[in-house]
N, C-alpha and C positions, 0 to 999 in steps of 0.2 A: 939833505940825504944823509950826512954823517950822524945827525942827531937822531934821525929814524933808525939808522943801524944800531946805535948805542941803546936805544929804548928797546928794540927787539932782542938785543943781547941780554939786557937786564931782565926782561920778561922771561927769557929762556932760562937763565940762571935761576930766577926766582921760582919758576915752575919746577925745576929739578930739585931745588931745595924743599919745596912743599912735598914733592913725591918721596923724597928721603925721610922727611919727618914723618909722613904717614906710614912709612915702612918700618919705623922703630918697633922693636919687639919688647914686650914686657913680660917677665916670668910670673907664673902662677905661684901661690903660696906653696911651700914645701910639703910634700905628702898629701896634697889635696887634689882630687879630681872635681871639676866644676861643671855644673849643669849650664848649658848656653840655652838662652830663653828667647822666644820670638818677640819680646818687648821687655821694658825696664821694671820688672817685678816678678815675684815668684808665682803670681797667678797666671802668667803667660805660660804657654806650653813649652816643654823642653824640646829643643831642636836636635841637640846632640850632647854628648858629654865629652869634656876635654880630660885627657888622661894625666895622671900625675906627671910632673916634669915638663908640662907644656909651657910655651910662650905664646903670646897673642899680640897682634898689632891693634892699636886703638885708633880708629878713624875719626871718631867723635864721641862725645859724652853728653849724657842728659840726666836730669833729676828723675827719680822714681821712687819705688818702695825703699824704705830704709831697712838695711840688712847689716847684721853683726857677723863678721868673719875674722879671719886670721890677722888682717891688718887694721882691725877696729871696726867702728860702726859708721856707715855712710849711706847716703841716698843717691850717690852717683853710680850710674850704670855706663859701662864701656860698650861701644859699638864696635864689634871686632869682624863683622862682615855683614853684608846686606841682610837685614832682618834677624840679626844675631847679637844678643846682649848678654853680658855677664856682670855681676856686681863688682865694683871697684874694690870691695872689702877683701877680695881674694886675689888682687893683682898688685904686684910690687912696682909701683910707679915712682916711689921716692917722694911723694907728696900726699897731703890730706885733702888737696883740692884738685881742680881740673888741670889736666896736663895736655888736653886737646880741645879743639873747638866744640862748641855746643852743637848737637845734632839739630838739623832743620826740621 
């Protein structure tokens, strides 16, 4: 019974940590408004535009069309909401690689 209680506590703490990680917010490049697209490329439709000074959560990332932007050239696209992607070239993540899990 104690072992089960411990396992449940560990899972609860791990779940809270995962939710906190998903809630991390990353700022967009300074002075830039960014088009949010329905998929990982510029040929996908624009869903909305994020205003200058916005920050976004990154729930997962996937490869897509290569884009050159404020933070360099990359093919990484950030999923910021259900069916909403922005190029990682415009997001200050502090990394040239993946900072979140791959989108399924």
